[in-house]
SEVEXZA-324470 format. One record per residue (C-alpha): chain; y, z, x; residue in three letters; residue number from 1. Coordinates in pm, 1 decimal, decimal comma. Each point is the difference from the previous one (the first is absolute). Last residue first. Layout:
! residues N
[A [Y Z X] ala NUM]
...
This chain:
! residues 563
[A [4971,2 1536,4 -4483,5] unk 563]
[A [25,0 33,5 -378,1] unk 562]
[A [-359,5 -101,9 -66,3] unk 561]
[A [-124,0 250,3 256,6] unk 560]
[A [178,6 288,2 -170,8] unk 559]
[A [-128,9 -99,2 -340,8] unk 558]
[A [-358,8 -4,3 131,5] unk 557]
[A [49,5 338,9 165,6] unk 556]
[A [139,4 144,7 -325,0] unk 555]
[A [-298,6 -125,7 -202,1] unk 554]
[A [-248,5 134,6 255,8] unk 553]
[A [174,6 334,0 -7,5] unk 552]
[A [-10,5 9,7 -383,4] unk 551]
[A [-375,3 8,8 -7,4] unk 550]
[A [-12,7 338,4 -175,4] unk 549]
[A [324,5 78,2 -190,5] unk 548]
[A [94,8 367,5 -9,9] unk 547]
[A [-204,8 118,1 297,1] unk 546]
[A [50,6 -331,3 182,9] unk 545]
[A [381,4 46,9 -18,4] unk 544]
[A [-6,7 350,0 148,4] unk 543]
[A [-254,8 -82,5 273,0] unk 542]
[A [200,5 -305,6 111,3] unk 541]
[A [323,0 201,6 20,9] unk 540]
[A [-152,9 284,6 200,2] unk 539]
[A [-182,1 -231,5 247,2] unk 538]
[A [302,2 -222,5 52,0] unk 537]
[A [216,3 304,8 71,7] unk 536]
[A [-255,1 124,6 250,2] unk 535]
[A [9,7 -331,9 187,9] unk 534]
[A [380,9 -6,0 -14,0] unk 533]
[A [62,1 344,5 144,4] unk 532]
[A [362,1 -89,5 69,9] unk 531]
[A [122,8 338,0 -148,4] unk 530]
[A [174,0 -196,1 -277,8] unk 529]
[A [-332,6 -166,9 -80,6] unk 528]
[A [-187,9 333,2 0,7] unk 527]
[A [254,8 139,0 -252,4] unk 526]
[A [-34,9 -312,3 -214,7] unk 525]
[A [-380,1 35,5 0,4] unk 524]
[A [26,7 368,9 -96,1] unk 523]
[A [234,5 -94,8 -285,2] unk 522]
[A [-252,7 -266,2 -106,6] unk 521]
[A [-266,5 268,9 -17,7] unk 520]
[A [220,5 222,9 -217,6] unk 519]
[A [77,2 -283,2 -238,6] unk 518]
[A [-371,8 -75,8 -21,0] unk 517]
[A [-66,5 353,8 -108,9] unk 516]
[A [289,4 -7,8 -247,3] unk 515]
[A [-137,5 -305,9 -181,2] unk 514]
[A [207,1 -129,0 -290,5] unk 513]
[A [338,5 -6,1 169,5] unk 512]
[A [-140,8 -121,8 326,5] unk 511]
[A [-221,4 -282,1 -135,3] unk 510]
[A [247,4 -290,5 25,8] unk 509]
[A [106,6 122,1 345,9] unk 508]
[A [-348,5 -85,8 129,7] unk 507]
[A [72,3 -369,4 51,9] unk 506]
[A [322,4 78,7 191,1] unk 505]
[A [-189,1 253,9 209,5] unk 504]
[A [-272,4 -257,6 70,9] unk 503]
[A [255,3 -267,2 89,1] unk 502]
[A [180,9 230,9 242,3] unk 501]
[A [-322,6 102,3 165,1] unk 500]
[A [-101,7 -366,6 37,5] unk 499]
[A [327,6 -82,1 171,1] unk 498]
[A [-50,2 286,9 241,7] unk 497]
[A [-362,2 -108,4 65,8] unk 496]
[A [118,2 -352,9 84,6] unk 495]
[A [261,0 148,8 233,9] unk 494]
[A [-267,8 206,1 178,0] unk 493]
[A [-231,6 -301,9 39,5] unk 492]
[A [281,2 -208,8 143,6] unk 491]
[A [88,2 279,6 244,4] unk 490]
[A [-363,3 41,0 105,3] unk 489]
[A [-31,6 -371,7 68,8] unk 488]
[A [317,3 6,6 211,6] unk 487]
[A [-119,2 311,6 184,5] unk 486]
[A [-332,6 -168,9 84,8] unk 485]
[A [161,8 -326,6 110,2] unk 484]
[A [243,0 192,8 220,7] unk 483]
[A [-273,9 207,8 169,5] unk 482]
[A [-225,5 -302,5 54,3] unk 481]
[A [281,9 -196,5 159,8] unk 480]
[A [101,2 292,8 220,5] unk 479]
[A [-356,1 44,9 131,9] unk 478]
[A [-35,0 -375,8 68,3] unk 477]
[A [335,7 -1,9 172,9] unk 476]
[A [-109,5 291,3 219,8] unk 475]
[A [-305,3 -196,4 126,0] unk 474]
[A [185,8 -328,4 27,5] unk 473]
[A [278,0 155,3 208,8] unk 472]
[A [-244,9 192,7 221,6] unk 471]
[A [-192,5 -318,8 82,2] unk 470]
[A [323,2 -190,6 36,1] unk 469]
[A [122,9 222,8 283,6] unk 468]
[A [344,6 -143,1 73,8] unk 467]
[A [127,6 21,5 353,5] unk 466]
[A [256,8 117,7 -92,1] unk 465]
[A [-4,1 220,7 -311,7] unk 464]
[A [217,8 -91,7 -299,8] unk 463]
[A [-296,3 -117,7 -208,0] unk 462]
[A [-166,7 341,1 33,8] unk 461]
[A [323,5 171,3 -120,4] unk 460]
[A [1,1 -212,1 -315,2] unk 459]
[A [-371,7 75,1 -49,7] unk 458]
[A [64,8 376,0 18,2] unk 457]
[A [296,3 -24,2 -243,6] unk 456]
[A [-210,7 -185,8 -253,3] unk 455]
[A [-258,7 279,6 16,5] unk 454]
[A [278,0 255,7 -48,9] unk 453]
[A [120,3 -183,7 -310,9] unk 452]
[A [-352,4 4,4 -140,0] unk 451]
[A [-24,8 374,1 64,2] unk 450]
[A [332,2 57,2 -183,0] unk 449]
[A [-123,4 -196,5 -297,4] unk 448]
[A [-319,1 205,8 1,4] unk 447]
[A [195,8 324,7 8,8] unk 446]
[A [218,1 -111,0 -296,0] unk 445]
[A [-309,1 -88,7 -197,3] unk 444]
[A [-148,8 345,1 63,8] unk 443]
[A [331,9 169,7 -77,3] unk 442]
[A [16,0 -165,8 -340,8] unk 441]
[A [296,2 -232,9 -66,4] unk 440]
[A [248,1 114,2 -264,8] unk 439]
[A [71,3 30,4 -374,0] unk 438]
[A [-85,5 -365,1 -14,1] unk 437]
[A [165,1 -295,1 -169,3] unk 436]
[A [-104,3 -247,9 268,9] unk 435]
[A [266,4 -147,1 227,6] unk 434]
[A [-70,7 256,0 275,3] unk 433]
[A [-373,0 -77,5 1,1] unk 432]
[A [48,9 -378,5 8,8] unk 431]
[A [256,0 30,3 277,2] unk 430]
[A [-245,3 203,4 212,6] unk 429]
[A [-280,3 -248,5 -56,8] unk 428]
[A [226,9 -296,7 72,7] unk 427]
[A [108,9 162,3 326,5] unk 426]
[A [-362,0 53,3 99,3] unk 425]
[A [-89,1 -360,7 -88,6] unk 424]
[A [300,4 -131,7 192,2] unk 423]
[A [-90,8 203,1 309,5] unk 422]
[A [-358,2 -124,2 -33,3] unk 421]
[A [117,5 -359,6 -5,2] unk 420]
[A [219,0 58,1 304,7] unk 419]
[A [-293,3 153,7 188,0] unk 418]
[A [-224,8 -296,5 -87,0] unk 417]
[A [262,1 -240,9 138,5] unk 416]
[A [36,1 209,5 314,7] unk 415]
[A [-382,0 10,5 46,4] unk 414]
[A [-29,7 -378,8 -45,7] unk 413]
[A [273,1 -59,7 254,0] unk 412]
[A [-174,8 232,5 247,9] unk 411]
[A [-341,8 -155,2 -62,7] unk 410]
[A [140,4 -347,0 63,9] unk 409]
[A [158,0 120,0 325,8] unk 408]
[A [-335,3 156,9 101,9] unk 407]
[A [-191,9 -314,2 -106,0] unk 406]
[A [130,1 -194,8 298,1] unk 405]
[A [-153,0 253,3 241,6] unk 404]
[A [-333,9 -20,9 -182,5] unk 403]
[A [5,4 -379,0 10,5] unk 402]
[A [52,8 19,4 377,3] unk 401]
[A [-295,2 239,9 29,5] unk 400]
[A [-223,1 -234,3 -202,4] unk 399]
[A [109,0 -282,6 229,5] unk 398]
[A [-87,1 219,8 300,4] unk 397]
[A [-352,6 53,5 -129,5] unk 396]
[A [-52,6 -365,3 -97,4] unk 395]
[A [95,3 -119,9 346,5] unk 394]
[A [-224,8 267,2 150,9] unk 393]
[A [-294,5 -124,9 -205,8] unk 392]
[A [81,6 -365,0 76,2] unk 391]
[A [17,0 72,8 372,8] unk 390]
[A [-334,8 186,0 -7,5] unk 389]
[A [-173,8 -284,5 -187,2] unk 388]
[A [144,7 -260,7 235,7] unk 387]
[A [-106,9 193,2 306,7] unk 386]
[A [-354,3 44,6 -139,2] unk 385]
[A [-18,6 -374,2 -70,5] unk 384]
[A [123,6 -78,1 352,2] unk 383]
[A [-257,0 232,2 157,5] unk 382]
[A [-281,5 -157,7 -205,8] unk 381]
[A [113,4 -351,9 95,9] unk 380]
[A [19,6 103,6 365,3] unk 379]
[A [-364,0 109,4 -18,9] unk 378]
[A [-104,9 -329,7 -161,5] unk 377]
[A [204,7 -188,9 259,6] unk 376]
[A [-209,0 153,5 275,5] unk 375]
[A [200,6 100,5 303,4] unk 374]
[A [75,5 -169,4 327,1] unk 373]
[A [243,5 -259,2 -128,8] unk 372]
[A [275,8 124,8 236,1] unk 371]
[A [276,8 -88,2 -244,8] unk 370]
[A [-172,4 154,2 -302,1] unk 369]
[A [-87,7 312,8 199,3] unk 368]
[A [365,3 36,0 111,7] unk 367]
[A [116,3 -30,6 -361,8] unk 366]
[A [-249,2 269,3 -96,1] unk 365]
[A [168,6 237,8 241,5] unk 364]
[A [336,4 -91,8 -153,7] unk 363]
[A [-135,3 62,6 -350,4] unk 362]
[A [-136,1 338,9 100,1] unk 361]
[A [340,6 92,0 143,5] unk 360]
[A [166,9 -118,6 -322,7] unk 359]
[A [-240,9 215,4 -199,6] unk 358]
[A [124,9 303,6 193,1] unk 357]
[A [357,0 -104,2 -79,6] unk 356]
[A [-97,7 -26,6 -365,0] unk 355]
[A [-149,4 349,8 5,4] unk 354]
[A [315,9 148,2 150,3] unk 353]
[A [218,8 -190,1 -247,3] unk 352]
[A [-200,1 120,2 -299,0] unk 351]
[A [14,5 359,0 126,4] unk 350]
[A [378,3 -12,2 33,7] unk 349]
[A [45,3 -174,7 -337,2] unk 348]
[A [-215,7 263,5 -177,7] unk 347]
[A [137,0 310,2 177,4] unk 346]
[A [280,1 55,3 -255,5] unk 345]
[A [-256,9 -0,5 -280,4] unk 344]
[A [-201,9 276,3 165,0] unk 343]
[A [318,3 188,0 86,3] unk 342]
[A [88,0 9,5 -367,3] unk 341]
[A [314,0 -171,5 -128,9] unk 340]
[A [356,0 131,8 -60,6] unk 339]
[A [241,1 -263,4 -116,6] unk 338]
[A [346,5 -110,9 106,4] unk 337]
[A [-22,9 13,2 380,1] unk 336]
[A [-374,1 -57,4 -25,1] unk 335]
[A [69,5 -341,2 -154,5] unk 334]
[A [179,5 -123,3 309,2] unk 333]
[A [-281,6 109,6 232,4] unk 332]
[A [-253,0 -158,2 -237,0] unk 331]
[A [191,0 -326,7 10,8] unk 330]
[A [-25,5 2,9 378,3] unk 329]
[A [-375,7 67,3 -18,3] unk 328]
[A [-41,1 -276,3 -257,9] unk 327]
[A [162,1 -249,5 233,1] unk 326]
[A [-226,3 108,3 286,9] unk 325]
[A [-302,0 -32,6 -231,8] unk 324]
[A [103,7 -348,3 -108,2] unk 323]
[A [36,7 -112,0 361,6] unk 322]
[A [-340,9 144,0 94,4] unk 321]
[A [-161,6 -164,2 -304,6] unk 320]
[A [163,6 -333,9 78,2] unk 319]
[A [-122,8 25,9 359,1] unk 318]
[A [-355,7 60,0 -118,9] unk 317]
[A [13,1 -283,6 -254,8] unk 316]
[A [120,1 -234,7 274,1] unk 315]
[A [-293,7 101,7 217,1] unk 314]
[A [-235,7 -46,7 -295,8] unk 313]
[A [133,0 -353,9 -45,5] unk 312]
[A [-41,2 -80,6 371,3] unk 311]
[A [-365,9 102,3 0,5] unk 310]
[A [-87,5 -138,4 -343,9] unk 309]
[A [-102,7 -365,1 32,2] unk 308]
[A [-127,8 5,8 359,8] unk 307]
[A [-175,4 333,3 -45,9] unk 306]
[A [-160,3 -108,5 -327,5] unk 305]
[A [-122,4 -330,5 140,4] unk 304]
[A [-138,9 178,3 304,6] unk 303]
[A [-187,7 249,3 -217,5] unk 302]
[A [-143,0 -276,4 -221,6] unk 301]
[A [-134,0 -174,9 310,2] unk 300]
[A [-132,9 331,9 135,6] unk 299]
[A [-176,4 70,1 -330,1] unk 298]
[A [-153,9 -346,0 8,0] unk 297]
[A [-147,7 80,7 340,1] unk 296]
[A [-145,4 326,7 -133,8] unk 295]
[A [-136,2 -165,5 -316,9] unk 294]
[A [-170,6 -275,9 199,1] unk 293]
[A [-151,3 264,2 228,3] unk 292]
[A [-113,7 202,1 -306,5] unk 291]
[A [-184,0 -307,9 -128,3] unk 290]
[A [-177,2 -22,6 336,2] unk 289]
[A [-110,7 364,3 -38,7] unk 288]
[A [-133,4 -63,4 -350,7] unk 287]
[A [-192,4 -301,1 131,1] unk 286]
[A [-128,9 212,4 287,9] unk 285]
[A [-121,8 274,4 -237,5] unk 284]
[A [-187,5 -253,2 -213,8] unk 283]
[A [-152,5 -148,8 316,7] unk 282]
[A [-111,5 350,8 107,9] unk 281]
[A [-202,3 51,8 -318,1] unk 280]
[A [-159,9 -343,7 22,3] unk 279]
[A [-88,2 54,6 367,6] unk 278]
[A [-162,9 337,3 -74,1] unk 277]
[A [-226,4 -162,6 -260,3] unk 276]
[A [-64,7 -316,0 207,0] unk 275]
[A [-280,5 96,0 239,1] unk 274]
[A [-183,9 -333,4 10,9] unk 273]
[A [-38,8 35,3 380,1] unk 272]
[A [197,3 -322,1 45,0] unk 271]
[A [245,6 152,6 -249,9] unk 270]
[A [36,4 302,6 228,6] unk 269]
[A [68,9 -226,8 298,3] unk 268]
[A [260,6 -196,2 -196,1] unk 267]
[A [162,5 327,6 -107,2] unk 266]
[A [39,9 114,4 360,3] unk 265]
[A [206,8 -310,8 80,6] unk 264]
[A [210,2 60,3 -312,3] unk 263]
[A [57,1 362,7 104,5] unk 262]
[A [152,4 -113,6 329,1] unk 261]
[A [235,3 -221,7 -200,6] unk 260]
[A [94,4 303,0 -212,4] unk 259]
[A [75,2 203,7 312,4] unk 258]
[A [230,7 -271,7 130,1] unk 257]
[A [172,2 -16,3 -339,8] unk 256]
[A [69,5 375,5 18,9] unk 255]
[A [159,8 -38,9 340,8] unk 254]
[A [213,2 -289,0 -125,9] unk 253]
[A [113,0 197,7 -307,0] unk 252]
[A [122,1 307,0 188,6] unk 251]
[A [259,8 55,1 -281,0] unk 250]
[A [238,4 190,4 230,5] unk 249]
[A [29,0 -303,8 227,4] unk 248]
[A [151,4 -214,9 -274,2] unk 247]
[A [371,1 -25,3 85,5] unk 246]
[A [120,9 -327,3 -150,0] unk 245]
[A [226,4 -201,1 231,2] unk 244]
[A [-73,8 -344,8 -146,0] unk 243]
[A [-243,5 -68,1 285,2] unk 242]
[A [-179,8 316,0 -104,6] unk 241]
[A [-24,7 -141,2 -353,5] unk 240]
[A [-148,3 -323,8 129,8] unk 239]
[A [-262,5 186,5 204,5] unk 238]
[A [-103,6 220,2 -291,3] unk 237]
[A [-21,3 -299,5 -232,5] unk 236]
[A [-220,1 -183,0 249,1] unk 235]
[A [-222,0 305,1 46,2] unk 234]
[A [-18,6 52,2 -378,7] unk 233]
[A [-103,7 -360,5 -59,1] unk 232]
[A [-267,7 12,2 269,5] unk 231]
[A [-137,3 324,5 -139,5] unk 230]
[A [-4,9 -145,3 -351,3] unk 229]
[A [-189,5 -306,2 126,6] unk 228]
[A [-242,5 223,4 193,0] unk 227]
[A [-57,8 198,3 -324,5] unk 226]
[A [-58,6 -307,9 -212,9] unk 225]
[A [-211,4 -204,6 243,3] unk 224]
[A [-283,1 159,4 197,5] unk 223]
[A [-15,7 348,8 -152,2] unk 222]
[A [93,7 -85,2 -359,8] unk 221]
[A [-211,2 -316,7 -1,6] unk 220]
[A [-282,7 200,5 158,5] unk 219]
[A [8,6 244,2 -292,6] unk 218]
[A [0,0 -282,1 -254,3] unk 217]
[A [-300,4 -162,3 172,0] unk 216]
[A [-183,8 336,7 41,6] unk 215]
[A [3,0 107,2 -366,8] unk 214]
[A [-249,9 -228,7 -175,2] unk 213]
[A [-254,9 -19,2 283,0] unk 212]
[A [28,3 375,7 52,6] unk 211]
[A [-74,5 61,9 -368,3] unk 210]
[A [-303,9 -229,6 30,0] unk 209]
[A [-123,1 210,7 291,5] unk 208]
[A [36,8 342,0 -164,0] unk 207]
[A [-137,6 -100,0 -340,2] unk 206]
[A [-276,5 -200,6 167,9] unk 205]
[A [-126,9 293,3 207,8] unk 204]
[A [-32,5 216,3 -311,3] unk 203]
[A [-161,1 -279,3 -203,1] unk 202]
[A [-239,8 -86,3 280,1] unk 201]
[A [-112,7 363,1 21,9] unk 200]
[A [-51,8 26,4 -376,0] unk 199]
[A [-193,3 -328,8 -4,3] unk 198]
[A [-226,2 107,0 289,9] unk 197]
[A [-77,4 330,7 -173,9] unk 196]
[A [-90,2 -189,8 -315,6] unk 195]
[A [-250,4 -208,4 196,9] unk 194]
[A [-180,9 323,9 78,2] unk 193]
[A [-15,9 69,1 -374,4] unk 192]
[A [-107,7 -355,0 -80,4] unk 191]
[A [-298,4 -8,7 237,4] unk 190]
[A [-182,4 -274,0 -195,4] unk 189]
[A [-98,8 -198,9 308,1] unk 188]
[A [238,9 -280,4 -91,7] unk 187]
[A [279,2 254,4 -50,1] unk 186]
[A [-61,0 156,6 339,6] unk 185]
[A [-5,6 -340,6 168,5] unk 184]
[A [315,1 -117,3 -176,9] unk 183]
[A [185,0 318,5 96,9] unk 182]
[A [-107,6 -35,8 360,6] unk 181]
[A [131,1 -354,3 2,3] unk 180]
[A [336,4 106,5 -145,0] unk 179]
[A [10,1 278,9 259,5] unk 178]
[A [-61,6 -247,8 280,8] unk 177]
[A [282,4 -218,3 -142,8] unk 176]
[A [262,8 276,8 -31,4] unk 175]
[A [25,4 77,8 370,7] unk 174]
[A [163,7 -337,2 57,8] unk 173]
[A [296,9 114,0 -210,8] unk 172]
[A [75,3 283,6 242,1] unk 171]
[A [-13,0 -243,8 292,3] unk 170]
[A [237,0 -238,9 -176,7] unk 169]
[A [239,0 288,3 -73,6] unk 168]
[A [0,9 99,4 365,8] unk 167]
[A [61,5 -366,5 98,9] unk 166]
[A [293,3 -55,9 -240,0] unk 165]
[A [180,6 333,8 60,3] unk 164]
[A [185,3 -125,8 309,2] unk 163]
[A [193,5 -249,7 -212,8] unk 162]
[A [-99,8 17,7 -366,3] unk 161]
[A [233,9 -268,4 -127,6] unk 160]
[A [-130,8 -246,8 263,0] unk 159]
[A [-344,6 14,8 -163,4] unk 158]
[A [138,5 -132,6 -326,9] unk 157]
[A [-269,0 -243,9 -117,9] unk 156]
[A [-288,6 168,2 186,9] unk 155]
[A [100,2 351,1 -107,8] unk 154]
[A [60,4 -101,9 -360,0] unk 153]
[A [-336,9 -175,8 -21,8] unk 152]
[A [-176,3 296,1 159,8] unk 151]
[A [165,3 235,7 -248,4] unk 150]
[A [-81,9 -221,0 -298,9] unk 149]
[A [-364,2 -15,7 107,2] unk 148]
[A [-12,2 378,7 41,2] unk 147]
[A [168,6 57,3 -335,7] unk 146]
[A [-259,2 -224,0 -164,8] unk 145]
[A [-281,0 174,9 185,9] unk 144]
[A [134,1 339,2 -110,3] unk 143]
[A [18,4 -112,8 -361,6] unk 142]
[A [-354,5 -139,6 14,7] unk 141]
[A [-123,7 323,9 153,1] unk 140]
[A [168,3 192,8 -280,4] unk 139]
[A [-167,2 -184,8 -287,6] unk 138]
[A [-357,1 -11,0 137,1] unk 137]
[A [17,6 352,4 139,0] unk 136]
[A [128,8 134,7 -329,4] unk 135]
[A [-292,8 -157,8 -186,9] unk 134]
[A [-267,6 108,9 249,9] unk 133]
[A [146,5 347,0 28,2] unk 132]
[A [12,9 33,5 -379,2] unk 131]
[A [-371,7 -81,3 -26,2] unk 130]
[A [-88,1 250,6 271,0] unk 129]
[A [239,1 272,0 -118,4] unk 128]
[A [-97,3 -50,0 -361,3] unk 127]
[A [-369,6 31,0 88,9] unk 126]
[A [70,5 315,0 199,2] unk 125]
[A [191,2 149,9 -294,0] unk 124]
[A [-273,6 -102,1 -244,1] unk 123]
[A [-266,4 163,6 217,2] unk 122]
[A [203,6 321,2 29,7] unk 121]
[A [61,1 14,3 -374,2] unk 120]
[A [-374,3 -43,9 -62,9] unk 119]
[A [-82,5 278,6 245,2] unk 118]
[A [251,8 228,2 -172,0] unk 117]
[A [-154,6 -81,0 -338,1] unk 116]
[A [-345,8 76,0 135,1] unk 115]
[A [109,3 346,9 115,5] unk 114]
[A [181,4 76,9 -326,4] unk 113]
[A [-302,5 -116,9 -203,3] unk 112]
[A [-231,2 219,1 209,4] unk 111]
[A [216,6 312,8 -47,8] unk 110]
[A [46,1 -54,2 -372,5] unk 109]
[A [-378,7 -51,0 -45,7] unk 108]
[A [-70,1 323,4 189,4] unk 107]
[A [251,4 187,2 -217,6] unk 106]
[A [-157,4 -140,8 -315,7] unk 105]
[A [-347,4 113,2 115,2] unk 104]
[A [123,7 355,5 53,1] unk 103]
[A [173,2 2,8 -340,5] unk 102]
[A [-318,1 -116,9 -174,7] unk 101]
[A [-192,8 288,7 159,7] unk 100]
[A [254,2 245,6 -141,2] unk 99]
[A [-4,9 -168,7 -341,8] unk 98]
[A [-372,8 24,1 -52,4] unk 97]
[A [38,8 -64,2 -373,9] unk 96]
[A [-322,5 -209,3 -1,3] unk 95]
[A [203,8 -301,8 -108,9] unk 94]
[A [248,7 79,1 275,9] unk 93]
[A [-277,9 15,6 257,6] unk 92]
[A [-129,9 -338,9 -115,2] unk 91]
[A [348,0 -153,7 22,6] unk 90]
[A [39,2 127,8 356,1] unk 89]
[A [-335,7 -147,2 96,1] unk 88]
[A [103,5 -341,1 -136,5] unk 87]
[A [327,5 14,0 201,2] unk 86]
[A [-200,6 95,2 309,0] unk 85]
[A [-230,8 -298,3 -48,3] unk 84]
[A [298,5 -234,8 -42,1] unk 83]
[A [151,8 146,0 319,2] unk 82]
[A [-318,8 -84,5 184,6] unk 81]
[A [17,9 -353,5 -141,9] unk 80]
[A [354,8 -26,3 152,5] unk 79]
[A [-118,5 103,2 343,2] unk 78]
[A [-277,7 -251,7 58,1] unk 77]
[A [82,4 -346,0 -131,5] unk 76]
[A [379,5 13,4 -35,2] unk 75]
[A [81,3 229,5 291,6] unk 74]
[A [-258,1 -151,6 232,7] unk 73]
[A [102,8 -354,1 -90,1] unk 72]
[A [366,5 78,8 65,7] unk 71]
[A [-83,4 155,7 336,1] unk 70]
[A [-215,3 -295,3 97,0] unk 69]
[A [271,7 -244,4 -107,3] unk 68]
[A [268,9 186,0 194,9] unk 67]
[A [-208,5 10,4 320,6] unk 66]
[A [-104,8 -363,4 -31,8] unk 65]
[A [359,3 -112,7 -50,7] unk 64]
[A [120,8 204,0 296,3] unk 63]
[A [-248,7 -165,9 236,0] unk 62]
[A [70,4 -345,9 -138,5] unk 61]
[A [377,9 45,8 39,0] unk 60]
[A [-29,4 138,3 354,5] unk 59]
[A [-217,0 -284,3 128,9] unk 58]
[A [-28,1 -290,7 -236,4] unk 57]
[A [26,6 -59,2 -369,5] unk 56]
[A [314,6 -207,8 20,6] unk 55]
[A [162,5 79,7 -331,7] unk 54]
[A [-121,1 -97,2 -347,1] unk 53]
[A [-261,7 277,4 18,4] unk 52]
[A [288,6 246,7 20,4] unk 51]
[A [125,5 -110,0 -339,6] unk 50]
[A [-347,4 68,4 -146,4] unk 49]
[A [13,7 348,2 149,5] unk 48]
[A [328,1 54,6 -189,3] unk 47]
[A [-164,6 -97,5 -328,1] unk 46]
[A [-295,8 232,1 69,8] unk 45]
[A [233,1 291,1 76,4] unk 44]
[A [195,5 -43,0 -322,4] unk 43]
[A [-50,7 358,8 -124,3] unk 42]
[A [-207,5 -6,9 -319,0] unk 41]
[A [-279,5 224,9 132,6] unk 40]
[A [255,5 263,6 95,6] unk 39]
[A [159,0 -12,7 -344,8] unk 38]
[A [-346,0 26,7 -156,1] unk 37]
[A [-60,9 323,0 186,7] unk 36]
[A [330,4 139,2 -132,5] unk 35]
[A [-104,1 -93,3 -351,1] unk 34]
[A [-331,3 184,9 43,3] unk 33]
[A [183,4 303,4 133,6] unk 32]
[A [226,4 4,5 -306,2] unk 31]
[A [-296,8 -30,8 -238,2] unk 30]
[A [-177,0 291,2 174,9] unk 29]
[A [320,5 207,8 -37,4] unk 28]
[A [25,6 -85,1 -368,1] unk 27]
[A [-367,7 95,0 -49,5] unk 26]
[A [68,3 327,3 182,6] unk 25]
[A [293,0 91,3 -226,4] unk 24]
[A [-188,2 -97,2 -315,7] unk 23]
[A [-288,5 228,3 98,7] unk 22]
[A [235,5 285,5 82,8] unk 21]
[A [161,3 -32,2 -342,9] unk 20]
[A [-337,3 -26,9 -171,0] unk 19]
[A [-116,2 319,7 165,6] unk 18]
[A [321,1 182,2 -92,4] unk 17]
[A [-36,9 -103,8 -363,8] unk 16]
[A [-364,1 105,9 -1,7] unk 15]
[A [95,4 340,4 141,8] unk 14]
[A [272,1 42,6 -262,8] unk 13]
[A [-237,5 -96,1 -280,2] unk 12]
[A [-260,2 241,9 131,0] unk 11]
[A [257,1 279,2 7,9] unk 10]
[A [103,0 -75,8 -360,4] unk 9]
[A [-361,4 -5,7 -116,8] unk 8]
[A [-61,1 336,8 162,6] unk 7]
[A [314,7 140,5 -158,3] unk 6]
[A [-130,5 -118,8 -342,9] unk 5]
[A [-354,6 128,4 43,4] unk 4]
[A [91,6 357,9 99,8] unk 3]
[A [178,6 97,0 -327,0] unk 2]
[A [-268,8 -174,9 -193,8] unk 1]
């Protein structure tokens, strides 16, 4: 028994494997059969029927017979062979000859692939033939319509084509033989060769019909618009020269001569139907002509500017020179009372030198204006530069004049500030001496003395001739800061003194009952008499806070309310 069960298991496994292989091969045979049917169902017969509707002559008949024979061979001979192979493969599977079945399946796959490729090739050729016939029919009609329209246009507007009329006519005449050849090929069933004719006609037509559309407008530019512009520019140039405009530097007449030479060359190129280069050059010429108009207009604007501004700018120049001379004299007077830097002192001198140089330029320009041998546009630029330079120098010397005037204002302001600081220092000293103090600390006394010395320095600065306001303002600023600081310190010290007195008064109520506090208050009073006010405040505050926490805040509030 122990051997029977394993044997049965092995047999079951083998049977399972066999059935699996069998199912696999049957599926493969089914797939191949479906693939064969797909080949048989390809619409070759339908496409051949379409071909029969065409002219069955020559090339078409020959190709039709070849495709039909190939189709018949595949359907009647080759496909039955595949059926036999499929039957053989099934037999081998039934006999469990799986290796042999695989070989047959591979052969079937190979034949089906080969036949499928042949079918695809036939269908492609059929599509090309049928499509060629249809495309030919549509496109040739379009080309013929364009051809008829072109001939009609050429005949109706032959004058618009000038020297290009005959060459275009000759190119159009070449279309008729090709139309005839196309008809012959189509009638004989040679659709593919006819297709080559259509493609060629289409290419030639695109070029020629484009020429027919573009040449009239191009000739209009060459024969009418550009010559008209040239004529107008020549007349304008002549009239401006008669009005004393200097135009030689523009070389417009020479450039117009070259353009007219180009126009003659363009007509020859158009007669040769070579218009691409002509079109490009015409665009350039139109831009060039526009630049001529702009250049002449620029000279007109330049003349108008020179005529309207020449005298005015001359007057502005003389006014600037006069103002600078006046400022220079004022500067000399000011320098007797005030000290200024050499850079500032040189401002009126430099301004005058530059203005005199500008005057020379203006005089040279005046000669050019009188002689009328220079371009007005150039003289306009020179005039504008002169005006800008004059205005800059005018502004510079005006700023200098304002600076000189401000020195007197600065002096008066400094003296007023000095007087105010003297008063503040005096008030500080009086305030300290009036206070009920044992004395003024040495530090405060030294700061008061320093402030007085700073005042003394500024007083001496203001007595100097010429007066150096830069030094005055610098030392005045130092003195002002020193006095403000000592005044603030004095107020703070007096407030602390008052607070000490209030704290001691507040603490007197605890002296009899608190010996320790009494001793601390004695130390505070000793420090107060010794003018150590900060230390006295510290001792007194500590003593009171020890007995009554928070009392300092209460005392400070009371002190502020009484102020």
